[in-house]
TORSE-645521 format. One record per atom (N, C-alpha, C): atom name; residue in one letter; residue number from 0; x, y, z. Coordinates in steps of 0.001 Angstrom, whole numbers. Example, Ala and Ser with C-alpha at 12.3 -4.5 7.8 and 13.67 -1.06 7.14 Angstrom:
% residues 2
<atom name="N" resn="a" resi="0" X="13190" Y="-5690" Z="7800"/>
<atom name="CA" resn="a" resi="0" X="12300" Y="-4500" Z="7800"/>
<atom name="C" resn="a" resi="0" X="13200" Y="-3300" Z="7800"/>
<atom name="N" resn="s" resi="1" X="12850" Y="-2250" Z="7080"/>
<atom name="CA" resn="s" resi="1" X="13670" Y="-1060" Z="7140"/>
<atom name="C" resn="s" resi="1" X="12900" Y="30" Z="7870"/>
//
This chain:
% residues 97
<atom name="N" resn="m" resi="0" X="833" Y="-1191" Z="0"/>
<atom name="CA" resn="m" resi="0" X="0" Y="0" Z="0"/>
<atom name="C" resn="m" resi="0" X="875" Y="1251" Z="0"/>
<atom name="N" resn="l" resi="1" X="1771" Y="1369" Z="950"/>
<atom name="CA" resn="l" resi="1" X="2634" Y="2553" Z="1019"/>
<atom name="C" resn="l" resi="1" X="4092" Y="2221" Z="736"/>
<atom name="N" resn="n" resi="2" X="4358" Y="1014" Z="231"/>
<atom name="CA" resn="n" resi="2" X="5723" Y="568" Z="-32"/>
<atom name="C" resn="n" resi="2" X="6578" Y="575" Z="1231"/>
<atom name="N" resn="i" resi="3" X="6026" Y="102" Z="2328"/>
<atom name="CA" resn="i" resi="3" X="6763" Y="16" Z="3582"/>
<atom name="C" resn="i" resi="3" X="6997" Y="-1458" Z="3878"/>
<atom name="N" resn="g" resi="4" X="8243" Y="-1816" Z="4133"/>
<atom name="CA" resn="g" resi="4" X="8588" Y="-3200" Z="4424"/>
<atom name="C" resn="g" resi="4" X="8407" Y="-3529" Z="5898"/>
<atom name="N" resn="g" resi="5" X="8628" Y="-4789" Z="6228"/>
<atom name="CA" resn="g" resi="5" X="8473" Y="-5257" Z="7607"/>
<atom name="C" resn="g" resi="5" X="9447" Y="-4595" Z="8573"/>
<atom name="N" resn="g" resi="6" X="10693" Y="-4411" Z="8152"/>
<atom name="CA" resn="g" resi="6" X="11690" Y="-3772" Z="9012"/>
<atom name="C" resn="g" resi="6" X="11349" Y="-2321" Z="9303"/>
<atom name="N" resn="e" resi="7" X="10827" Y="-1644" Z="8317"/>
<atom name="CA" resn="e" resi="7" X="10453" Y="-239" Z="8511"/>
<atom name="C" resn="e" resi="7" X="9259" Y="-112" Z="9449"/>
<atom name="N" resn="i" resi="8" X="8309" Y="-1035" Z="9331"/>
<atom name="CA" resn="i" resi="8" X="7162" Y="-1012" Z="10237"/>
<atom name="C" resn="i" resi="8" X="7610" Y="-1280" Z="11671"/>
<atom name="N" resn="a" resi="9" X="8530" Y="-2242" Z="11841"/>
<atom name="CA" resn="a" resi="9" X="9044" Y="-2547" Z="13174"/>
<atom name="C" resn="a" resi="9" X="9752" Y="-1326" Z="13766"/>
<atom name="N" resn="l" resi="10" X="10521" Y="-624" Z="12973"/>
<atom name="CA" resn="l" resi="10" X="11219" Y="575" Z="13450"/>
<atom name="C" resn="l" resi="10" X="10208" Y="1649" Z="13865"/>
<atom name="N" resn="i" resi="11" X="9173" Y="1846" Z="13060"/>
<atom name="CA" resn="i" resi="11" X="8139" Y="2834" Z="13397"/>
<atom name="C" resn="i" resi="11" X="7456" Y="2460" Z="14712"/>
<atom name="N" resn="l" resi="12" X="7139" Y="1179" Z="14890"/>
<atom name="CA" resn="l" resi="12" X="6488" Y="735" Z="16128"/>
<atom name="C" resn="l" resi="12" X="7385" Y="926" Z="17346"/>
<atom name="N" resn="i" resi="13" X="8674" Y="656" Z="17196"/>
<atom name="CA" resn="i" resi="13" X="9611" Y="836" Z="18319"/>
<atom name="C" resn="i" resi="13" X="9723" Y="2314" Z="18686"/>
<atom name="N" resn="v" resi="14" X="9822" Y="3179" Z="17695"/>
<atom name="CA" resn="v" resi="14" X="9907" Y="4621" Z="17961"/>
<atom name="C" resn="v" resi="14" X="8611" Y="5105" Z="18613"/>
<atom name="N" resn="a" resi="15" X="7462" Y="4634" Z="18126"/>
<atom name="CA" resn="a" resi="15" X="6180" Y="5027" Z="18724"/>
<atom name="C" resn="a" resi="15" X="6086" Y="4539" Z="20161"/>
<atom name="N" resn="l" resi="16" X="6552" Y="3331" Z="20422"/>
<atom name="CA" resn="l" resi="16" X="6525" Y="2799" Z="21790"/>
<atom name="C" resn="l" resi="16" X="7411" Y="3635" Z="22710"/>
<atom name="N" resn="l" resi="17" X="8576" Y="4043" Z="22219"/>
<atom name="CA" resn="l" resi="17" X="9468" Y="4864" Z="23036"/>
<atom name="C" resn="l" resi="17" X="8881" Y="6254" Z="23292"/>
<atom name="N" resn="l" resi="18" X="8229" Y="6832" Z="22279"/>
<atom name="CA" resn="l" resi="18" X="7687" Y="8177" Z="22440"/>
<atom name="C" resn="l" resi="18" X="6392" Y="8188" Z="23263"/>
<atom name="N" resn="l" resi="19" X="5517" Y="7232" Z="23046"/>
<atom name="CA" resn="l" resi="19" X="4208" Y="7249" Z="23695"/>
<atom name="C" resn="l" resi="19" X="4166" Y="6442" Z="24989"/>
<atom name="N" resn="g" resi="20" X="4965" Y="5427" Z="25070"/>
<atom name="CA" resn="g" resi="20" X="4923" Y="4578" Z="26245"/>
<atom name="C" resn="g" resi="20" X="3910" Y="3449" Z="26071"/>
<atom name="N" resn="p" resi="21" X="4024" Y="2438" Z="26898"/>
<atom name="CA" resn="p" resi="21" X="3159" Y="1258" Z="26742"/>
<atom name="C" resn="p" resi="21" X="1692" Y="1516" Z="27105"/>
<atom name="N" resn="k" resi="22" X="1406" Y="2561" Z="27871"/>
<atom name="CA" resn="k" resi="22" X="23" Y="2818" Z="28282"/>
<atom name="C" resn="k" resi="22" X="-787" Y="3484" Z="27170"/>
<atom name="N" resn="r" resi="23" X="-141" Y="4343" Z="26376"/>
<atom name="CA" resn="r" resi="23" X="-875" Y="5084" Z="25339"/>
<atom name="C" resn="r" resi="23" X="-861" Y="4392" Z="23988"/>
<atom name="N" resn="m" resi="24" X="-27" Y="3375" Z="23791"/>
<atom name="CA" resn="m" resi="24" X="17" Y="2666" Z="22505"/>
<atom name="C" resn="m" resi="24" X="-1312" Y="2000" Z="22152"/>
<atom name="N" resn="p" resi="25" X="-1969" Y="1283" Z="23078"/>
<atom name="CA" resn="p" resi="25" X="-3268" Y="680" Z="22716"/>
<atom name="C" resn="p" resi="25" X="-4318" Y="1723" Z="22335"/>
<atom name="N" resn="e" resi="26" X="-4299" Y="2883" Z="23020"/>
<atom name="CA" resn="e" resi="26" X="-5244" Y="3958" Z="22676"/>
<atom name="C" resn="e" resi="26" X="-4985" Y="4447" Z="21248"/>
<atom name="N" resn="l" resi="27" X="-3719" Y="4614" Z="20906"/>
<atom name="CA" resn="l" resi="27" X="-3350" Y="5065" Z="19566"/>
<atom name="C" resn="l" resi="27" X="-3774" Y="4035" Z="18524"/>
<atom name="N" resn="a" resi="28" X="-3522" Y="2773" Z="18792"/>
<atom name="CA" resn="a" resi="28" X="-3891" Y="1719" Z="17848"/>
<atom name="C" resn="a" resi="28" X="-5407" Y="1659" Z="17661"/>
<atom name="N" resn="r" resi="29" X="-6153" Y="1805" Z="18745"/>
<atom name="CA" resn="r" resi="29" X="-7616" Y="1795" Z="18672"/>
<atom name="C" resn="r" resi="29" X="-8124" Y="2977" Z="17835"/>
<atom name="N" resn="g" resi="30" X="-7581" Y="4147" Z="18095"/>
<atom name="CA" resn="g" resi="30" X="-7980" Y="5333" Z="17336"/>
<atom name="C" resn="g" resi="30" X="-7631" Y="5212" Z="15863"/>
<atom name="N" resn="l" resi="31" X="-6458" Y="4682" Z="15583"/>
<atom name="CA" resn="l" resi="31" X="-6044" Y="4482" Z="14194"/>
<atom name="C" resn="l" resi="31" X="-6958" Y="3470" Z="13506"/>
<atom name="N" resn="g" resi="32" X="-7323" Y="2413" Z="14210"/>
<atom name="CA" resn="g" resi="32" X="-8239" Y="1418" Z="13655"/>
<atom name="C" resn="g" resi="32" X="-9603" Y="2007" Z="13352"/>
<atom name="N" resn="k" resi="33" X="-10127" Y="2827" Z="14266"/>
<atom name="CA" resn="k" resi="33" X="-11427" Y="3478" Z="14035"/>
<atom name="C" resn="k" resi="33" X="-11359" Y="4410" Z="12834"/>
<atom name="N" resn="f" resi="34" X="-10267" Y="5168" Z="12738"/>
<atom name="CA" resn="f" resi="34" X="-10105" Y="6085" Z="11611"/>
<atom name="C" resn="f" resi="34" X="-10064" Y="5324" Z="10291"/>
<atom name="N" resn="l" resi="35" X="-9268" Y="4255" Z="10228"/>
<atom name="CA" resn="l" resi="35" X="-9155" Y="3494" Z="8988"/>
<atom name="C" resn="l" resi="35" X="-10478" Y="2821" Z="8617"/>
<atom name="N" resn="r" resi="36" X="-11211" Y="2329" Z="9606"/>
<atom name="CA" resn="r" resi="36" X="-12508" Y="1699" Z="9344"/>
<atom name="C" resn="r" resi="36" X="-13489" Y="2717" Z="8752"/>
<atom name="N" resn="e" resi="37" X="-13541" Y="3906" Z="9344"/>
<atom name="CA" resn="e" resi="37" X="-14442" Y="4950" Z="8862"/>
<atom name="C" resn="e" resi="37" X="-14015" Y="5435" Z="7472"/>
<atom name="N" resn="f" resi="38" X="-12717" Y="5576" Z="7259"/>
<atom name="CA" resn="f" resi="38" X="-12204" Y="6001" Z="5961"/>
<atom name="C" resn="f" resi="38" X="-12570" Y="4992" Z="4880"/>
<atom name="N" resn="r" resi="39" X="-12403" Y="3710" Z="5172"/>
<atom name="CA" resn="r" resi="39" X="-12744" Y="2665" Z="4208"/>
<atom name="C" resn="r" resi="39" X="-14243" Y="2666" Z="3920"/>
<atom name="N" resn="r" resi="40" X="-15067" Y="2846" Z="4953"/>
<atom name="CA" resn="r" resi="40" X="-16516" Y="2865" Z="4766"/>
<atom name="C" resn="r" resi="40" X="-16919" Y="4026" Z="3861"/>
<atom name="N" resn="q" resi="41" X="-16337" Y="5199" Z="4110"/>
<atom name="CA" resn="q" resi="41" X="-16663" Y="6371" Z="3301"/>
<atom name="C" resn="q" resi="41" X="-16220" Y="6189" Z="1846"/>
<atom name="N" resn="t" resi="42" X="-15024" Y="5668" Z="1631"/>
<atom name="CA" resn="t" resi="42" X="-14551" Y="5481" Z="261"/>
<atom name="C" resn="t" resi="42" X="-15374" Y="4411" Z="-455"/>
<atom name="N" resn="d" resi="43" X="-15806" Y="3367" Z="256"/>
<atom name="CA" resn="d" resi="43" X="-16670" Y="2361" Z="-357"/>
<atom name="C" resn="d" resi="43" X="-18010" Y="2963" Z="-748"/>
<atom name="N" resn="d" resi="44" X="-18564" Y="3835" Z="102"/>
<atom name="CA" resn="d" resi="44" X="-19829" Y="4496" Z="-215"/>
<atom name="C" resn="d" resi="44" X="-19689" Y="5360" Z="-1468"/>
<atom name="N" resn="v" resi="45" X="-18603" Y="6110" Z="-1558"/>
<atom name="CA" resn="v" resi="45" X="-18385" Y="6975" Z="-2725"/>
<atom name="C" resn="v" resi="45" X="-18191" Y="6126" Z="-3974"/>
<atom name="N" resn="r" resi="46" X="-17401" Y="5062" Z="-3870"/>
<atom name="CA" resn="r" resi="46" X="-17159" Y="4192" Z="-5022"/>
<atom name="C" resn="r" resi="46" X="-18469" Y="3562" Z="-5505"/>
<atom name="N" resn="t" resi="47" X="-19299" Y="3084" Z="-4583"/>
<atom name="CA" resn="t" resi="47" X="-20580" Y="2490" Z="-4940"/>
<atom name="C" resn="t" resi="47" X="-21481" Y="3505" Z="-5629"/>
<atom name="N" resn="m" resi="48" X="-21517" Y="4720" Z="-5104"/>
<atom name="CA" resn="m" resi="48" X="-22351" Y="5759" Z="-5699"/>
<atom name="C" resn="m" resi="48" X="-21881" Y="6089" Z="-7122"/>
<atom name="N" resn="v" resi="49" X="-20581" Y="6217" Z="-7322"/>
<atom name="CA" resn="v" resi="49" X="-20047" Y="6530" Z="-8647"/>
<atom name="C" resn="v" resi="49" X="-20337" Y="5389" Z="-9616"/>
<atom name="N" resn="e" resi="50" X="-20134" Y="4143" Z="-9194"/>
<atom name="CA" resn="e" resi="50" X="-20421" Y="3006" Z="-10065"/>
<atom name="C" resn="e" resi="50" X="-21896" Y="2960" Z="-10432"/>
<atom name="N" resn="r" resi="51" X="-22771" Y="3227" Z="-9466"/>
<atom name="CA" resn="r" resi="51" X="-24209" Y="3220" Z="-9728"/>
<atom name="C" resn="r" resi="51" X="-24573" Y="4300" Z="-10748"/>
<atom name="N" resn="e" resi="52" X="-23990" Y="5499" Z="-10593"/>
<atom name="CA" resn="e" resi="52" X="-24272" Y="6585" Z="-11529"/>
<atom name="C" resn="e" resi="52" X="-23775" Y="6252" Z="-12938"/>
<atom name="N" resn="f" resi="53" X="-22574" Y="5673" Z="-13052"/>
<atom name="CA" resn="f" resi="53" X="-22065" Y="5293" Z="-14366"/>
<atom name="C" resn="f" resi="53" X="-22946" Y="4223" Z="-14997"/>
<atom name="N" resn="y" resi="54" X="-23403" Y="3267" Z="-14200"/>
<atom name="CA" resn="y" resi="54" X="-24263" Y="2215" Z="-14718"/>
<atom name="C" resn="y" resi="54" X="-25581" Y="2797" Z="-15211"/>
<atom name="N" resn="e" resi="55" X="-26157" Y="3728" Z="-14456"/>
<atom name="CA" resn="e" resi="55" X="-27411" Y="4354" Z="-14874"/>
<atom name="C" resn="e" resi="55" X="-27202" Y="5188" Z="-16142"/>
<atom name="N" resn="m" resi="56" X="-26082" Y="5886" Z="-16242"/>
<atom name="CA" resn="m" resi="56" X="-25783" Y="6654" Z="-17453"/>
<atom name="C" resn="m" resi="56" X="-25658" Y="5714" Z="-18648"/>
<atom name="N" resn="d" resi="57" X="-25021" Y="4566" Z="-18444"/>
<atom name="CA" resn="d" resi="57" X="-24867" Y="3591" Z="-19505"/>
<atom name="C" resn="d" resi="57" X="-26230" Y="3072" Z="-19947"/>
<atom name="N" resn="r" resi="58" X="-27105" Y="2823" Z="-19012"/>
<atom name="CA" resn="r" resi="58" X="-28452" Y="2350" Z="-19348"/>
<atom name="C" resn="r" resi="58" X="-29226" Y="3417" Z="-20120"/>
<atom name="N" resn="e" resi="59" X="-29006" Y="4692" Z="-19830"/>
<atom name="CA" resn="e" resi="59" X="-29683" Y="5767" Z="-20553"/>
<atom name="C" resn="e" resi="59" X="-29109" Y="5944" Z="-21954"/>
<atom name="N" resn="i" resi="60" X="-27818" Y="5716" Z="-22118"/>
<atom name="CA" resn="i" resi="60" X="-27158" Y="5924" Z="-23396"/>
<atom name="C" resn="i" resi="60" X="-27419" Y="4766" Z="-24352"/>
<atom name="N" resn="q" resi="61" X="-27542" Y="3547" Z="-23867"/>
<atom name="CA" resn="q" resi="61" X="-27728" Y="2385" Z="-24734"/>
<atom name="C" resn="q" resi="61" X="-28930" Y="2522" Z="-25669"/>
<atom name="N" resn="p" resi="62" X="-30123" Y="2921" Z="-25211"/>
<atom name="CA" resn="p" resi="62" X="-31240" Y="3063" Z="-26160"/>
<atom name="C" resn="p" resi="62" X="-30959" Y="4124" Z="-27231"/>
<atom name="N" resn="l" resi="63" X="-30240" Y="5174" Z="-26892"/>
<atom name="CA" resn="l" resi="63" X="-29915" Y="6211" Z="-27864"/>
<atom name="C" resn="l" resi="63" X="-28938" Y="5700" Z="-28913"/>
<atom name="N" resn="a" resi="64" X="-28061" Y="4775" Z="-28523"/>
<atom name="CA" resn="a" resi="64" X="-27052" Y="4245" Z="-29435"/>
<atom name="C" resn="a" resi="64" X="-27575" Y="3044" Z="-30219"/>
<atom name="N" resn="g" resi="65" X="-28834" Y="2684" Z="-30042"/>
<atom name="CA" resn="g" resi="65" X="-29397" Y="1557" Z="-30771"/>
<atom name="C" resn="g" resi="65" X="-29134" Y="227" Z="-30107"/>
<atom name="N" resn="g" resi="66" X="-28721" Y="247" Z="-28865"/>
<atom name="CA" resn="g" resi="66" X="-28469" Y="-985" Z="-28138"/>
<atom name="C" resn="g" resi="66" X="-29763" Y="-1617" Z="-27679"/>
<atom name="N" resn="p" resi="67" X="-29679" Y="-2752" Z="-27023"/>
<atom name="CA" resn="p" resi="67" X="-30883" Y="-3412" Z="-26534"/>
<atom name="C" resn="p" resi="67" X="-31540" Y="-2582" Z="-25445"/>
<atom name="N" resn="p" resi="68" X="-32860" Y="-2681" Z="-25279"/>
<atom name="CA" resn="p" resi="68" X="-33533" Y="-1915" Z="-24230"/>
<atom name="C" resn="p" resi="68" X="-33050" Y="-2372" Z="-22857"/>
<atom name="N" resn="p" resi="69" X="-32999" Y="-1480" Z="-21880"/>
<atom name="CA" resn="p" resi="69" X="-32507" Y="-1846" Z="-20551"/>
<atom name="C" resn="p" resi="69" X="-33459" Y="-2823" Z="-19870"/>
<atom name="N" resn="k" resi="70" X="-32887" Y="-3730" Z="-19106"/>
<atom name="CA" resn="k" resi="70" X="-33667" Y="-4690" Z="-18336"/>
<atom name="C" resn="k" resi="70" X="-34066" Y="-4061" Z="-17011"/>
<atom name="N" resn="a" resi="71" X="-35148" Y="-4559" Z="-16440"/>
<atom name="CA" resn="a" resi="71" X="-35542" Y="-4117" Z="-15098"/>
<atom name="C" resn="a" resi="71" X="-34576" Y="-4747" Z="-14103"/>
<atom name="N" resn="v" resi="72" X="-33952" Y="-3929" Z="-13273"/>
<atom name="CA" resn="v" resi="72" X="-32956" Y="-4404" Z="-12330"/>
<atom name="C" resn="v" resi="72" X="-33351" Y="-3971" Z="-10938"/>
<atom name="N" resn="s" resi="73" X="-33226" Y="-4891" Z="-9988"/>
<atom name="CA" resn="s" resi="73" X="-33537" Y="-4530" Z="-8610"/>
<atom name="C" resn="s" resi="73" X="-32440" Y="-3612" Z="-8075"/>
<atom name="N" resn="p" resi="74" X="-32760" Y="-2743" Z="-7110"/>
<atom name="CA" resn="p" resi="74" X="-31749" Y="-1814" Z="-6581"/>
<atom name="C" resn="p" resi="74" X="-30529" Y="-2521" Z="-6005"/>
<atom name="N" resn="s" resi="75" X="-30705" Y="-3701" Z="-5411"/>
<atom name="CA" resn="s" resi="75" X="-29547" Y="-4394" Z="-4837"/>
<atom name="C" resn="s" resi="75" X="-28644" Y="-4930" Z="-5938"/>
<atom name="N" resn="a" resi="76" X="-29214" Y="-5259" Z="-7097"/>
<atom name="CA" resn="a" resi="76" X="-28401" Y="-5772" Z="-8198"/>
<atom name="C" resn="a" resi="76" X="-27616" Y="-4657" Z="-8865"/>
<atom name="N" resn="v" resi="77" X="-28083" Y="-3417" Z="-8761"/>
<atom name="CA" resn="v" resi="77" X="-27378" Y="-2296" Z="-9391"/>
<atom name="C" resn="v" resi="77" X="-26004" Y="-2115" Z="-8768"/>
<atom name="N" resn="d" resi="78" X="-25883" Y="-2352" Z="-7473"/>
<atom name="CA" resn="d" resi="78" X="-24600" Y="-2178" Z="-6796"/>
<atom name="C" resn="d" resi="78" X="-23549" Y="-3135" Z="-7338"/>
<atom name="N" resn="a" resi="79" X="-23948" Y="-4365" Z="-7653"/>
<atom name="CA" resn="a" resi="79" X="-22976" Y="-5368" Z="-8076"/>
<atom name="C" resn="a" resi="79" X="-22927" Y="-5523" Z="-9588"/>
<atom name="N" resn="a" resi="80" X="-23813" Y="-4851" Z="-10308"/>
<atom name="CA" resn="a" resi="80" X="-23914" Y="-5059" Z="-11752"/>
<atom name="C" resn="a" resi="80" X="-22771" Y="-4385" Z="-12493"/>
<atom name="N" resn="v" resi="81" X="-22380" Y="-5022" Z="-13571"/>
<atom name="CA" resn="v" resi="81" X="-21369" Y="-4470" Z="-14460"/>
<atom name="C" resn="v" resi="81" X="-21995" Y="-4438" Z="-15840"/>
<atom name="N" resn="p" resi="82" X="-21926" Y="-3317" Z="-16552"/>
<atom name="CA" resn="p" resi="82" X="-22523" Y="-3265" Z="-17886"/>
<atom name="C" resn="p" resi="82" X="-21910" Y="-4335" Z="-18783"/>
<atom name="N" resn="p" resi="83" X="-22705" Y="-4954" Z="-19684"/>
<atom name="CA" resn="p" resi="83" X="-22184" Y="-6035" Z="-20519"/>
<atom name="C" resn="p" resi="83" X="-21133" Y="-5560" Z="-21509"/>
<atom name="N" resn="h" resi="84" X="-21193" Y="-4322" Z="-21960"/>
<atom name="CA" resn="h" resi="84" X="-20185" Y="-3773" Z="-22863"/>
<atom name="C" resn="h" resi="84" X="-20210" Y="-2260" Z="-22757"/>
<atom name="N" resn="a" resi="85" X="-19153" Y="-1655" Z="-23245"/>
<atom name="CA" resn="a" resi="85" X="-19027" Y="-200" Z="-23164"/>
<atom name="C" resn="a" resi="85" X="-20050" Y="457" Z="-24074"/>
<atom name="N" resn="p" resi="86" X="-20482" Y="1691" Z="-23758"/>
<atom name="CA" resn="p" resi="86" X="-21443" Y="2388" Z="-24616"/>
<atom name="C" resn="p" resi="86" X="-20881" Y="2552" Z="-26019"/>
<atom name="N" resn="g" resi="87" X="-21725" Y="2260" Z="-27026"/>
<atom name="CA" resn="g" resi="87" X="-21289" Y="2396" Z="-28398"/>
<atom name="C" resn="g" resi="87" X="-20727" Y="1119" Z="-28980"/>
<atom name="N" resn="d" resi="88" X="-20314" Y="171" Z="-28136"/>
<atom name="CA" resn="d" resi="88" X="-19829" Y="-1112" Z="-28620"/>
<atom name="C" resn="d" resi="88" X="-21024" Y="-1972" Z="-28992"/>
<atom name="N" resn="s" resi="89" X="-20897" Y="-2714" Z="-30056"/>
<atom name="CA" resn="s" resi="89" X="-21970" Y="-3647" Z="-30387"/>
<atom name="C" resn="s" resi="89" X="-21527" Y="-5035" Z="-29982"/>
<atom name="N" resn="p" resi="90" X="-22437" Y="-5833" Z="-29466"/>
<atom name="CA" resn="p" resi="90" X="-22053" Y="-7188" Z="-29059"/>
<atom name="C" resn="p" resi="90" X="-21622" Y="-7997" Z="-30273"/>
<atom name="N" resn="s" resi="91" X="-20718" Y="-8923" Z="-30079"/>
<atom name="CA" resn="s" resi="91" X="-20227" Y="-9724" Z="-31194"/>
<atom name="C" resn="s" resi="91" X="-21324" Y="-10669" Z="-31659"/>
<atom name="N" resn="p" resi="92" X="-21355" Y="-11009" Z="-32965"/>
<atom name="CA" resn="p" resi="92" X="-22393" Y="-11898" Z="-33496"/>
<atom name="C" resn="p" resi="92" X="-22354" Y="-13275" Z="-32854"/>
<atom name="N" resn="e" resi="93" X="-21175" Y="-13714" Z="-32402"/>
<atom name="CA" resn="e" resi="93" X="-21069" Y="-15032" Z="-31788"/>
<atom name="C" resn="e" resi="93" X="-21878" Y="-15106" Z="-30504"/>
<atom name="N" resn="k" resi="94" X="-21904" Y="-14031" Z="-29727"/>
<atom name="CA" resn="k" resi="94" X="-22615" Y="-14016" Z="-28454"/>
<atom name="C" resn="k" resi="94" X="-24097" Y="-13775" Z="-28655"/>
<atom name="N" resn="a" resi="95" X="-24494" Y="-13192" Z="-29785"/>
<atom name="CA" resn="a" resi="95" X="-25895" Y="-12839" Z="-29997"/>
<atom name="C" resn="a" resi="95" X="-26756" Y="-14074" Z="-30210"/>
<atom name="N" resn="g" resi="96" X="-26207" Y="-15175" Z="-30718"/>
<atom name="CA" resn="g" resi="96" X="-27011" Y="-16353" Z="-31053"/>
<atom name="C" resn="g" resi="96" X="-26996" Y="-17321" Z="-29982"/>
//
């Protein structure tokens, strides 16, 4: 993720232990864990929203480009759905039959 090796992480932990002491290290780790959990949740929410918007845009563009009409999709399926092909691409004849 950040190109940090095992030795570098160990050095950072030793320096943090020396600076903070053994009593404050668990508090720091807990706070860091909460921050990372919240950060991941927020980025997942944004990613899901962007993917949903792109998928809806693709569904709106396909009828204009002469593609097949959009299928009815449940809201839960929209989160995991991936468009079958990029807008403007026509499906290959082999897959059509």
